[in-house]
C-alpha positions as CSV (number, residue, x, y, z in Angstrom):
1,M,76.5,215.7,189.8
2,A,74.8,215.7,186.1
3,F,76.3,214.6,183.4
4,W,75.9,217.6,180.8
5,R,77.5,221.4,182.0
6,A,75.2,224.7,180.3
7,T,77.0,226.3,177.8
8,A,76.6,229.6,176.5
9,D,74.9,228.1,172.6
10,G,74.6,224.9,174.1
11,V,75.3,221.7,176.2
12,L,78.1,219.7,176.8
13,A,77.3,216.5,177.6
14,A,79.7,213.7,179.1
15,V,79.2,210.5,177.6
16,K,80.6,206.6,177.4
17,V,79.9,205.2,173.9
18,Q,79.8,201.3,174.0
19,P,80.1,200.2,170.4
20,K,78.7,197.2,169.1
21,S,76.1,196.5,171.3
22,R,73.0,194.1,171.0
23,R,71.1,196.8,173.1
24,P,71.3,199.6,171.3
25,G,70.2,202.9,173.2
26,L,70.0,205.1,175.9
27,H,71.4,203.2,179.3
28,G,70.6,205.3,182.2
29,R,73.7,207.5,184.1
30,A,77.4,205.3,185.0
31,P,78.9,206.8,187.8
32,T,82.7,207.1,186.7
33,T,86.6,208.5,188.9
34,D,85.4,212.1,187.0
35,G,81.6,212.4,187.8
36,E,78.9,210.7,186.2
37,R,77.8,209.7,182.0
38,L,75.1,209.5,180.5
39,R,75.5,205.6,178.7
40,I,74.9,205.3,175.0
41,A,75.5,201.8,172.9
42,V,75.2,201.4,169.7
43,A,75.1,199.0,166.8
44,E,77.5,200.5,164.7
45,A,82.2,199.2,165.1
46,A,83.9,202.2,166.4
47,E,85.4,202.1,162.6
48,D,85.8,205.6,160.7
49,G,83.7,207.4,162.7
50,R,80.3,205.2,161.9
51,A,80.2,204.5,166.4
52,N,80.9,208.6,166.8
53,R,78.5,209.5,164.2
54,A,76.2,206.8,165.7
55,A,75.9,207.9,169.2
56,C,75.1,211.6,168.2
57,A,72.0,210.2,165.8
58,L,70.5,208.3,168.8
59,L,70.9,211.3,171.3
60,A,69.2,213.8,169.2
61,R,66.8,212.2,168.0
62,A,65.8,211.0,172.1
63,L,66.6,215.2,172.8
64,G,63.8,215.4,169.4
65,L,66.6,217.8,168.2
66,P,67.7,218.0,164.2
67,Q,71.2,215.5,164.0
68,G,73.5,218.1,163.1
69,A,73.0,220.0,166.4
70,V,74.7,216.8,168.5
71,A,78.5,216.5,167.7
72,V,81.6,215.1,169.7
73,A,84.0,217.8,171.2
74,S,86.1,216.0,172.5
75,G,87.1,212.4,172.9
76,A,86.3,211.0,169.3
77,T,89.1,208.1,169.9
78,S,87.5,207.3,173.3
79,R,84.8,205.6,175.0
80,D,84.4,208.1,177.2
81,K,83.4,211.6,175.1
82,T,82.5,214.9,175.4
83,L,78.6,215.4,173.2
84,R,78.3,219.2,172.3
85,I,74.5,219.6,172.3
86,A,73.6,223.4,169.9
87,G,70.4,225.0,171.0
88,D,69.0,226.9,173.4
89,P,70.3,225.3,176.8
90,A,67.8,225.8,179.3
91,A,65.0,223.4,177.3
92,I,68.4,221.0,176.5
93,T,69.0,220.8,180.0
94,A,65.8,220.3,180.8
95,R,65.0,217.4,178.0
96,L,68.4,215.6,179.3
97,E,66.7,215.3,183.2
98,A,63.9,213.6,181.6
99,L,66.3,211.0,180.1
């Protein structure tokens, strides 16, 4: 099962965010009890939404999209989040498969 799901206006991606990481970046997929998640490590602390903004920016950069195209859809205070990626679902899923 993939960590993303296409919607009418984009894609929802299940991610696991690691704040205050020494090695920021995308770190592959992680199996969880509710399915697979993309692991994202960020250097920012989980204070005032800084880690959320950094995770969105990192994923947008990895997909070649503008920063505003990625936002937190759910799980703003949890490490397990769902990110909404706006754009053409077919193009986004093709880029996600390449990660």
